[in-house]
Every structure is written in structure tokens, then in C-alpha cells.
N, C-alpha and C positions, 0 to 999 in steps of 0.2 A: 188270503189266497185264494183268489177265486178261478175257477175255470175258465178257459177259453171259449170252451164248448158245452156251455151246461146243458143237462139234461133234463128233460120235465119229470121223470122216472127216478132222480138222483135222490139218494139219501139223505137226511136232513144233514144240515152244515158239521163240524164238529170244531167246538170253541174248547182251546186250550185254556186251563187256570192253574197259577202257580201256587205255590205253598207261600207259608208263614214268612214274611220280611224278603221275599224274592222277587222274580220277575219275571215277565214274561222271556226274556233272554236267555233264562238257563235252558230254553228246550230249543237252541239254534242248531242243534245236532240232529233233532228229531223234524225240524222243518221242511227237509227235501223228502223225506218220505211221505210227510203226510201232504205234501204238495202235489206228490204223484199220484196220491191216493184221489184227490180232488180232481186231478185231471183225467185221471181214467175212469173216472165213475161221472164226472158233470155236476159236482157237487162244490163247496166253500171250505175253507177250515179259517177260522178267527183264532187268535192270542190277544190275552185280555191279561191287563195289569190291575188287580181291585183295586177299588175305591181306596186311599189312603196306602198304596203301598207302590212300589215299581216307580213308575214314573206319572202312574196317574195323580192326582188334586191330592193334594194333602191335606185337607179338612178336618176341623176340629173332631176326635172322638169322645163321646161323652156318654154315659150311662145314667140314667133316672134313677131307677130300681134301687132299692136297701140292699144291704149287703147279702142279706140273710135269707132276699128274695131271689132265690137261684135261678127260676123258671122264667122272671122278669127279666133278671141280668144277661141269661144266657140268648132269650129271644130279642132282645135289644141288641145286643151284638151283631147275633145272626143277620136280622133287618137290615142293617148298617151295610153289609154285604151282597146278601141277595136280593134286595129289594133294588141296589145299584143295577144288578146284573140284570134284573127285569126291567129298568129304565132302557137299560144299554138295548134291548133285544127288541122294546117295541120300537128304539128310534130308528133299530137297523131294518125293523119289517121282516123277523125273522119268528114263522111259524113253531118249528120243533127245532130244538139242536141236541146233538149226542154231546155232555159235557166229559170234558177229558181233565181230570182235576188231580194233583199231587198234594200229599200233604193235608195240611191244613184248607187247600184248595178245594180237594177231595170232598174234606167234611162240609164244605159251603155249597159244594155242587149237589150234595146228598140234601142237605138242607132246604135250597131250591127245588131240588125236586119234590119234596114234601109240601111245599108252600104253592107249588106251581105245577102239579104233576103234570097238566096237560100240555106243559110247554117243553118238556124233555121225552127224546125218544128213547136213550139209554144212557146210561152210567158206564166211564171209564175210570175205576181209582186207584189212581197210584200211589202205593203207601200209605194208606188216607190214614188221617190223625182222628183220633176222639169216636173209634169205633168200641172198642173194649170196655169192659167195665174194670178190668183188672188194674189197680195203680203201681203194681209190683213188676211187672214185665218190661214196660216201656223205659228206656235210657236216654232222656231228652240231652242231657249233658253229650252224650256221645256225637250230635251233631257239631260241637266245635271241636272235639277232642280226636275224632277219628283219624286215623289216615288212610284215604280210598284210591285205589287207581283203577283206571278204567280199563275194561276188559272187551273184547271182539268176538269171545269164545262163550262155551255155554249157549243155554236157550232157554225157554219159559217152558214150564211143565207144570201139567196140573196140580194143585196140592193135594198130599195126601194126608191124613192125619201123621204118620210116621217124619214125615220131613216138618208139617206144623208143631209137632214135639220136639224136635230135634233143634228149631230155632228158637223156640221157646228155653229150653234148657241150658243154652249157652246165652240167652238174654239175663235168665235168673241168675247163673253164676258169675255175670258180668257186673250184675247190679251189687250183688256183694261183697263185690272187690273192687268198688268205687274210692277211687282217691280223693283226696282231701280236696283237690282241685275241683273234681267230677262234684262231690257232692256239696262243695260253695256255689256252683253254675248251677246244681238242681233245684237249691234253697232260692237262688236268687229268681230263678225262674218261678217256681213256687209261689213266691212272696211277691208275684205281681211288676216285676222289674221286666222292661223290654232288654234283650240282648243292646240292639240298638242305642238305647238310652245310655247302656253302659259306655258302648263305644265313644259315642258322641261326646261324653263328659269328658273325654283321656285327651282331646283336641288335638295336640301334635303326634300323639299316639296312635289315634283313630287309623289312619291309614297302613300301620306298620301291623297293627293287630290283625286288620284283614287282610294282609299280604299273607302273614303267618297261616291265618284260616284258609284261606284260598290256595295256597300252594302244596297245605296238607292235604286238605280235603278233596284237591279236582288235581292231583299230583300225576296221573295220567293222561293229561292234556297236552298239547305242545306248547313250547315256550311263548309262542305267540298268542294261541287261546288263553295259556294261562294268565300272560299280561292283559288281553280283553276283558276276560273275566273279574279281574281283582278290580280293575277300572271301573267296572260295572256294576259290582257289589259295593265299591266305596262311595260311587254317585249314589245310589238309591239309600245306601245307609246313613251317609250324614246328612239327608234330606230330613227335614221336619217330620217329626214322629205324628203320628196320626192311627193308621190301621192297627198299626203293631200291638197298641194298648189293649186290643180286645182279649188278650190270649187267656188274661188272669180271669176273666169272666166265660171263657167259653171252654177250659180247662182246668181241671182240679191239679191239686197236688200228685206229682208222679206223671201229669201230664196225659191224663187219659181224661175224659170228658164229662163234666158235671152233667149232662145228660147224653149219656153213651149213644150212638146210632144204632149199635145191635138191639137196643129197644125200642125203636122207632122205624126201622126199614122196612118191615115186612109191610108196611102200608103201601107200598112203591110196587106196581103192576109191570115196572119193564126189566130188559136185560139190564143186569150188573155186573161188571166185573172187577174182581178184587186182585190186585196184583202187589205182590212184596219180594224185597230182595232178600236171599238167603242168609244175608247178613244184614237184615234189616235192624232196626231198633223199636220199630214198631210192632206192635203185637200180633201177629199174623191169628192168633187163634180167634179174636175179636173176626174177622174177614171170614174165618171158617164155619161160627156159631151165624153169623148175618146172612148166610148162603142158606144155612138148614132153616133159619127163622121163615126165610124167604119162601124156601121149599115147605114148610110146613102153612104159610101162609097161602098156600096154591100158586106161589112164582117157581114154576121150574127154570128162570131163566136165568140165575145167580150161579156165576163161574168164579173160579178162583185160580191162581197161579202164581207160582215162584219162579221170579228171574235168579237165574245161577251166577254167580260171580258179580255180587251187587249189592248196597247198602240200602239207605233211605233214599237215596236220589238215583233211582231203578233206571231214570230215561239218562242219564250221564253214565252211568256207573257199565252198563253193559247195553251200549245203543241200539245195535244190529239186534237183539232179542227183542228189547222194548219195542220199537221199530216195526219187526214184523210182527208182534203180539197185536200193538196196534192197528194195523191195514187186516188184520184176521177178524180183531174185534170190529171194528166199525162198518165190516162187509158182515160180519153175523146177522142172520134174519131173524 
């Protein structure tokens, strides 16, 4: 989305980056607000599918580092995505970008900023993966077991310690009550199985499983949108496996990072915004600690917000609150 009246004083373009196993189409309800922002300020907005995911090329994903070489495995897995983003930036002739990433896309956006700090204007991280050190608060199985309605009520509010504590207490309670199905899903995730590999192995049952997931997880969408997102998810899920196999190299058991961002992010000197849903399964304490680590390192431009009536897919669960916040943070100096 490129402004028809580009301004020489416009802020750097925004680049929207999806999460694990998803695609740029998940942001379809956010594009109108972002397009309006681009037109108003004379900038541009791009949305990308990570290499090996979405509708991007499904090239082979291999890691040469040995299993016990954690740093080597993480570096190779990150480079697969980060270096392809840098190659795209060069091809597009962009000097700097504001990266808007969701979940694992937020993790890779931060990894990109750490590797290419002069190319990032700011980071907006929506329910980012891989921030916290705590393996006990995130519940990855909830991605496929949660029922989630969409909501146009509620707002984005600055994250307080009390609010973060409330979300964590709920997460810990749910962790203790995981069903056998949830524990099995978590086990498969932790053992390096790709959820999409499991679906593809079921052949004719694959579309039905995806249909159950999409209708439950995005139950607040219209009938037409639900059907379209089901077709979209089916298309990208049944495609050849590629970038999805990064998951066991990036995340350790419990779906927390092998090299948590909370311990690395203080090297950045740019504005960074963390956004979590009030019913998120990602650990907000990691975001709170990351903002504090930035502050102690001399970067007072870290912020954190909680989106009310939203889960992990904050941008779909409460579209208006997230769109308003995105525009606000894109305009922030």
C-alpha cells in the first residue's frame, strides 16, 4: 500500500509480518486502517509472508548445527528468516522500516533488528513469542483449543503490574488444568512435530480439522469471512512443509525461547512497543521485564499495552482497539 501523495518527510514504511504457520491474509481487517495511515502521512505499508510460510516459496529448511549446539541452531534458524527479510529490503530499496510483527513474526522482527539495527525505525510486537524465560506460563496448545469471539469493545490500556499479574495467574491456573488432549498437543509441539505436518498426514481429514479450528478460533467472523479464512488456512497448511520446521530450534519445551529476547533486547536503542491480549497465552511478564531492561540500558522508549477482550490473535480479536493503537504507535516520535 503506497501513498498516492508520498511525502519527503514521511515516516519510514511499516512492514507487517505474520506469526508461525500463518500468512499476511490474517491481517485483512487491519489493512484499511494502515492504508489510511499511509495515505495520511505519505508513507507506505507492506505485508510479507515469511520465507517458507504463507504463499512464499517453500524452500528446504535445514539446520547444520548439532543438537546440543543451542546457539548455533538458533542462529541458523533465525538467519533463514532474517536474512531473507534483509534481501527483500535491499530489493525494494528501503532505507529503514517499522516492523509490525505478530507472535513468532514479532520474535523474528526483533532478531532482525538485533542483526541489522540501522535498518529498523521501531518495533511493534503483537503478542510476541520467545520473550520470557519462564517455561511454565505460556500454553501453546491453547492456539488450537481456544474458542475465541471477536469484539469491537474495549481499548488498549498501558500495562500495569497488577494487570500483568492477573493474566499470569490465569495462565498458570490453566496450565495446571490442561486436559490430556492439550498435554498431547503440547508434547508433540515440544518434540519438534510441526502441527501442519500432523494435519497433512491425515490426508482427507485435513480440511475438516482445519475447519474445526478456524470456526472455533475465529467464531466471531461473518459466515463469508469464516469460509474465506478456512480456505486460506487450508491452502497454506497443506502446502509443502518448509519454514514451519524452525519451531523446535527456536523454542524449547514450554514454547519459550531457547535464547529469550528478554536477555537480548536491551542492545536496541529504538522505540519498542509490546502488545498482549488480556486473555493471551503468551507470557506478558516477559514484555514487562523487557521494557524494564530497555529502561535500565538507557532506552526509555519501551512501552507495553494490554488489549481488552483479546487473546493471542489480538489484531483479529479486537480489531478497532489494535488498529487505533497501531496508528498511534506508528505516529509516535
